[in-house]
KEKE-3310 file (N, C-alpha, C; in steps of 0.2 Angstrom, whole numbers, plus 5000, padded with zeros to 4 digits):
npx = (4886:4894:4911:4913:4901:4902:4914:4908:4896:4904:4910:4921:4930:4928:4933:4947:4951:4948:4958:4969:4968:4969:4978:4977:4967:4968:4965:4968:4974:4984:5001:5004:4990:4988:4998:4996:4983:4974:4978:4973:4960:4952:4944:4953:4954:4959:4972:4970:4976:4985:4991:5008:5009:4996:4984:4978:4966:4961:4949:4947:4936:4925:4919:4930:4932:4940:4937:4941:4955:4954:4961:4969:4975:4990:4991:4978:4966:4958:4945:4936:4931:4919:4910:4906:4917:4915:4922:4919:4923:4936:4937:4943:4952:4956:4972:4974:4960:4948:4940:4926:4918:4900:4901:4898:4904:4899:4905:4917:4918:4923:4935:4941:4953:4957:4944:4931:4922:4911:4902:4900:4895:4898:4889:4881:4872:4873:4879:4887:4897:4911:4910:4919:4918:4905:4891:4894:4887:4880:4877:4873:4881:4879:4887:4883:4886:4898:4899:4906:4916:4921:4936:4940:4927:4914:4905:4891:4885:4871:4868:4864:4871:4865:4867:4878:4880:4887:4896:4901:4918:4922:4910:4897:4889:4873:4861:4853:4856:4849:4849:4860:4863:4869:4876:4880:4889:4886:4874:4874:4866:4854:4859:4858:4850:4851:4842:4833:4825:4830:4842:4853:4861:4853:4847:4842)
npy = (5181:5175:5171:5160:5154:5151:5141:5130:5127:5121:5106:5100:5111:5112:5101:5104:5115:5110:5101:5110:5115:5103:5089:5075:5062:5065:5075:5087:5104:5111:5116:5130:5135:5135:5143:5155:5158:5154:5162:5175:5173:5167:5170:5175:5178:5191:5187:5173:5155:5144:5130:5124:5110:5107:5101:5109:5108:5117:5126:5137:5137:5135:5141:5146:5150:5156:5161:5175:5174:5160:5143:5131:5115:5106:5093:5092:5091:5100:5102:5109:5105:5100:5107:5122:5127:5134:5142:5149:5162:5162:5148:5130:5120:5103:5092:5081:5082:5080:5089:5090:5099:5101:5112:5122:5131:5138:5151:5150:5135:5119:5107:5091:5078:5070:5070:5066:5076:5076:5081:5073:5060:5045:5038:5021:5012:5007:4993:4989:4997:5005:5012:5023:5029:5033:5044:5060:5063:5077:5083:5098:5101:5108:5117:5124:5138:5138:5123:5108:5096:5079:5069:5058:5057:5055:5065:5065:5067:5081:5084:5094:5101:5108:5124:5126:5112:5095:5083:5068:5059:5048:5047:5043:5053:5054:5059:5075:5086:5094:5110:5114:5101:5085:5072:5055:5040:5027:5024:5042:5047:5059:5062:5070:5085:5103:5112:5126:5131:5125:5128:5118:5104:5090:5073:5067)
npz = (4787:4802:4806:4814:4811:4799:4798:4805:4797:4787:4784:4781:4783:4796:4802:4798:4806:4819:4820:4819:4831:4840:4844:4832:4839:4853:4869:4873:4870:4856:4859:4855:4856:4870:4874:4867:4865:4874:4888:4883:4880:4891:4906:4921:4936:4948:4959:4958:4957:4947:4948:4943:4939:4935:4924:4911:4900:4891:4879:4865:4861:4869:4885:4899:4915:4930:4945:4956:4968:4968:4968:4959:4961:4960:4948:4946:4932:4922:4909:4896:4884:4879:4885:4895:4908:4923:4937:4953:4964:4976:4977:4980:4971:4972:4974:4961:4956:4944:4932:4920:4909:4905:4918:4933:4945:4961:4974:4986:4985:4990:4985:4990:4988:4972:4967:4954:4943:4931:4917:4907:4896:4886:4872:4871:4865:4853:4848:4839:4837:4846:4862:4864:4852:4849:4851:4860:4875:4885:4902:4910:4927:4942:4955:4969:4980:4994:4996:5001:4995:4998:4999:4985:4978:4966:4955:4946:4928:4926:4939:4953:4966:4982:4990:5003:5006:5011:5004:5008:5010:4996:4991:4978:4968:4962:4961:4962:4976:4989:4997:5011:5016:5020:5013:5009:5003:4991:4980:4983:4997:5007:5023:5034:5038:5039:5051:5052:5064:5075:5074:5071:5064:5059:5059:5043)
capx = (4888:4901:4918:4912:4896:4906:4917:4902:4892:4908:4913:4928:4934:4928:4938:4953:4952:4949:4966:4974:4968:4969:4981:4972:4966:4970:4959:4972:4975:4990:5004:5001:4983:4989:5003:4995:4976:4970:4978:4969:4953:4947:4945:4957:4952:4964:4973:4969:4982:4984:4999:5013:5008:4989:4983:4973:4965:4954:4949:4945:4927:4920:4921:4932:4933:4943:4936:4947:4957:4953:4967:4969:4980:4994:4989:4972:4964:4952:4944:4930:4931:4912:4905:4909:4918:4915:4923:4918:4927:4937:4937:4949:4951:4962:4976:4971:4954:4946:4931:4925:4911:4899:4902:4898:4904:4900:4908:4919:4917:4930:4935:4946:4958:4955:4937:4929:4916:4910:4896:4901:4895:4898:4882:4884:4867:4875:4884:4892:4901:4914:4908:4923:4917:4899:4890:4895:4881:4882:4872:4875:4883:4880:4888:4882:4890:4899:4899:4913:4916:4925:4941:4937:4920:4911:4898:4890:4882:4866:4868:4864:4871:4863:4871:4882:4879:4894:4896:4906:4922:4921:4903:4894:4882:4870:4856:4854:4856:4846:4853:4860:4861:4875:4876:4886:4888:4885:4873:4874:4859:4854:4859:4858:4848:4852:4836:4833:4821:4833:4850:4856:4860:4848:4846:4836)
capy = (5175:5176:5166:5154:5151:5148:5136:5126:5125:5117:5100:5099:5116:5112:5097:5106:5120:5106:5098:5114:5117:5097:5084:5070:5057:5068:5079:5093:5108:5111:5121:5137:5137:5135:5149:5162:5160:5154:5167:5181:5173:5164:5174:5173:5183:5193:5183:5166:5152:5138:5126:5121:5103:5106:5100:5114:5106:5121:5127:5143:5137:5134:5146:5144:5156:5154:5167:5178:5171:5152:5139:5125:5112:5102:5086:5092:5091:5104:5101:5112:5103:5098:5111:5126:5126:5141:5142:5155:5166:5158:5139:5126:5114:5099:5088:5077:5083:5080:5093:5090:5102:5108:5112:5127:5131:5144:5153:5147:5128:5116:5100:5088:5077:5065:5069:5067:5080:5075:5083:5070:5054:5042:5033:5015:5009:5004:4987:4988:5003:5006:5018:5028:5033:5035:5051:5063:5066:5081:5086:5102:5100:5114:5116:5130:5142:5136:5116:5104:5088:5074:5066:5052:5057:5056:5069:5063:5072:5082:5084:5100:5101:5115:5129:5125:5106:5093:5077:5063:5055:5041:5046:5044:5057:5052:5063:5081:5086:5100:5116:5113:5093:5081:5066:5051:5034:5025:5031:5046:5048:5063:5059:5075:5093:5109:5115:5134:5132:5124:5130:5113:5098:5084:5066:5067)
capz = (4792:4805:4804:4816:4808:4791:4800:4808:4792:4782:4788:4780:4786:4804:4803:4798:4812:4825:4819:4821:4839:4844:4839:4831:4845:4860:4872:4875:4865:4855:4863:4853:4859:4878:4875:4863:4863:4881:4892:4882:4879:4895:4911:4927:4942:4954:4965:4956:4955:4943:4950:4938:4937:4934:4917:4909:4894:4890:4872:4865:4858:4875:4890:4906:4920:4936:4950:4960:4974:4968:4966:4955:4964:4957:4944:4943:4925:4918:4902:4893:4877:4877:4889:4899:4915:4927:4944:4956:4969:4984:4976:4981:4967:4976:4970:4958:4954:4937:4931:4914:4907:4908:4926:4936:4954:4965:4978:4992:4985:4992:4984:4993:4983:4968:4965:4948:4942:4924:4914:4900:4895:4879:4871:4871:4864:4846:4850:4833:4838:4853:4865:4862:4845:4849:4852:4866:4878:4892:4905:4916:4934:4945:4962:4973:4985:5001:4996:5002:4992:5002:4994:4981:4976:4960:4954:4940:4925:4928:4947:4956:4973:4984:4993:5009:5006:5011:5002:5010:5005:4993:4988:4971:4969:4955:4961:4965:4983:4992:5001:5018:5017:5021:5009:5009:5000:4984:4979:4989:5000:5011:5030:5038:5036:5044:5054:5054:5068:5081:5072:5072:5059:5061:5055:5038)
cpx = (4895:4906:4916:4907:4898:4910:4912:4899:4898:4911:4919:4932:4934:4932:4945:4955:4953:4955:4970:4974:4969:4972:4977:4972:4968:4965:4962:4973:4982:4994:5004:4995:4985:4993:4999:4988:4972:4971:4975:4961:4949:4949:4949:4957:4958:4965:4973:4976:4980:4991:5002:5010:4999:4988:4977:4971:4958:4955:4945:4937:4923:4923:4925:4935:4936:4942:4942:4948:4955:4960:4964:4975:4984:4990:4982:4971:4957:4950:4936:4929:4923:4907:4909:4912:4920:4916:4924:4924:4930:4937:4943:4948:4957:4966:4973:4963:4953:4940:4932:4918:4907:4898:4901:4899:4902:4904:4910:4917:4924:4929:4942:4951:4955:4947:4936:4922:4915:4903:4896:4899:4896:4891:4886:4879:4869:4881:4888:4897:4904:4912:4912:4921:4910:4897:4891:4888:4882:4877:4875:4876:4884:4882:4886:4886:4891:4899:4906:4911:4922:4929:4937:4931:4920:4905:4898:4885:4875:4863:4868:4866:4871:4868:4873:4879:4886:4892:4902:4910:4920:4914:4903:4888:4879:4863:4856:4852:4853:4851:4854:4859:4869:4873:4882:4884:4887:4881:4873:4867:4860:4854:4857:4856:4850:4844:4836:4830:4825:4841:4854:4855:4857:4848:4840:4830)
cpy = (5176:5170:5160:5150:5147:5140:5129:5122:5122:5111:5099:5105:5116:5107:5099:5111:5115:5104:5104:5116:5110:5093:5079:5064:5059:5072:5085:5097:5109:5116:5127:5139:5139:5142:5155:5163:5160:5161:5174:5180:5170:5169:5171:5178:5185:5187:5175:5163:5146:5135:5123:5115:5103:5106:5105:5112:5111:5124:5134:5143:5135:5139:5141:5151:5153:5161:5169:5172:5162:5149:5132:5120:5108:5094:5085:5093:5095:5103:5102:5110:5102:5102:5116:5125:5133:5139:5148:5157:5161:5150:5136:5120:5108:5095:5082:5075:5082:5083:5094:5093:5098:5108:5119:5127:5137:5147:5148:5139:5125:5109:5098:5085:5071:5064:5071:5070:5080:5076:5079:5063:5051:5038:5027:5010:5005:4999:4986:4994:5004:5012:5024:5032:5034:5042:5053:5065:5070:5083:5092:5100:5107:5113:5124:5133:5138:5128:5113:5098:5085:5070:5059:5052:5057:5059:5068:5068:5074:5083:5091:5098:5108:5117:5125:5116:5101:5086:5073:5060:5048:5041:5046:5046:5057:5056:5069:5081:5093:5105:5113:5106:5090:5074:5063:5044:5033:5021:5036:5047:5054:5060:5065:5082:5098:5112:5121:5135:5130:5125:5124:5108:5093:5079:5068:5060)
cpz = (4794:4803:4807:4813:4802:4792:4802:4803:4787:4786:4787:4784:4793:4805:4804:4804:4818:4824:4821:4828:4842:4841:4839:4837:4852:4862:4874:4870:4863:4859:4861:4856:4867:4878:4872:4863:4871:4886:4890:4881:4886:4902:4918:4931:4946:4959:4963:4954:4952:4944:4944:4934:4935:4925:4915:4902:4892:4882:4871:4862:4863:4881:4896:4909:4926:4941:4954:4967:4975:4965:4963:4957:4958:4954:4945:4936:4925:4911:4902:4886:4874:4881:4893:4906:4918:4934:4948:4960:4974:4983:4978:4977:4969:4972:4968:4954:4945:4936:4922:4913:4905:4915:4928:4942:4956:4968:4983:4992:4986:4990:4987:4987:4979:4967:4957:4947:4934:4920:4908:4901:4887:4879:4871:4868:4858:4848:4844:4833:4845:4855:4864:4856:4845:4851:4858:4869:4885:4894:4910:4923:4937:4952:4965:4977:4991:5001:4997:4999:4996:4996:4991:4978:4969:4959:4947:4934:4926:4934:4947:4963:4977:4989:5001:5011:5007:5007:5005:5007:5003:4991:4980:4971:4962:4955:4963:4973:4986:4996:5008:5020:5017:5018:5007:5005:4994:4983:4984:4991:5006:5018:5035:5035:5041:5046:5056:5060:5075:5079:5073:5065:5062:5057:5050:5039)
residu = (MET:SER:VAL:VAL:SER:LYS:ILE:LYS:SER:ASN:PRO:GLY:LEU:LYS:LYS:PHE:VAL:HIS:TRP:LEU:LEU:ILE:PRO:SER:GLY:GLU:ALA:ARG:PRO:ARG:LEU:TRP:VAL:ARG:TRP:PHE:VAL:ASN:PRO:PHE:TYR:HIS:HIS:LYS:GLY:LYS:GLY:ALA:VAL:VAL:ARG:TYR:ASN:ALA:ARG:MET:ASP:VAL:PHE:PRO:PHE:LYS:ASN:PHE:SER:LEU:GLY:SER:LYS:SER:ILE:ILE:GLU:ASP:PHE:ALA:THR:ILE:ASN:ASN:GLY:VAL:GLY:ASP:VAL:ILE:ILE:GLY:ASN:ASN:CYS:GLY:ILE:GLY:ILE:GLY:ASN:VAL:ILE:ILE:GLY:PRO:VAL:THR:LEU:GLY:ASP:TYR:VAL:MET:PHE:ALA:GLN:ASN:ILE:VAL:VAL:SER:GLY:LEU:ASN:HIS:GLY:TYR:GLU:ASP:ILE:SER:THR:PRO:PRO:ARG:LEU:GLN:LYS:VAL:ILE:THR:LYS:GLN:ILE:THR:ILE:MET:ASP:ASN:VAL:TRP:ILE:GLY:ALA:ASN:SER:VAL:ILE:THR:ALA:GLY:VAL:THR:ILE:GLY:LYS:HIS:SER:ILE:VAL:GLY:ALA:GLY:SER:VAL:VAL:THR:LYS:SER:ILE:PRO:ASP:TYR:SER:VAL:ALA:VAL:GLY:ASN:PRO:ALA:LYS:VAL:ILE:LYS:LYS:TYR:ASN:PHE:THR:THR:ASN:ALA:TRP:GLU:LYS:ALA)
# end
């Protein structure tokens, strides 16, 4: 049995290791994890930049990858505590963005400011227990190549956004968006699609 398997199979040991990695009641790793573990455990591509004021809540028990020439701007928060966060090459994660895994971004994905992309939800069904203490539910978010997300948008758990699609500012995406589409609103709806016959964007 591997060390990881032994830890997972022993509730007391698992709780202790969790405490070593994360202070009680918090969602960010301890300083020693950020300094001495993450730089050696997670992939950061050539020319990738993480700004000084970005909050990198990434842990060694889930994957985090930042592709070549991608940038995470100041005041963004990245959290892989409940799911992998994979960011492709030449991506721009704008000021104030929040990305909570499981999330996968393709190449040349562009996020404007104050976007929330979260593959995490909390259960709420048991009314005798606060939602904060109920079971965490995760669903994969996938954003394909060449996607542009406008400022103040929200991408909810389980959504896939197709290749070269655009999400208008302030939109709330609750359902998947096909390739080569423009979607806006709350909930977001497709208003344009690219027609490869006429080589033009046309109303949906």
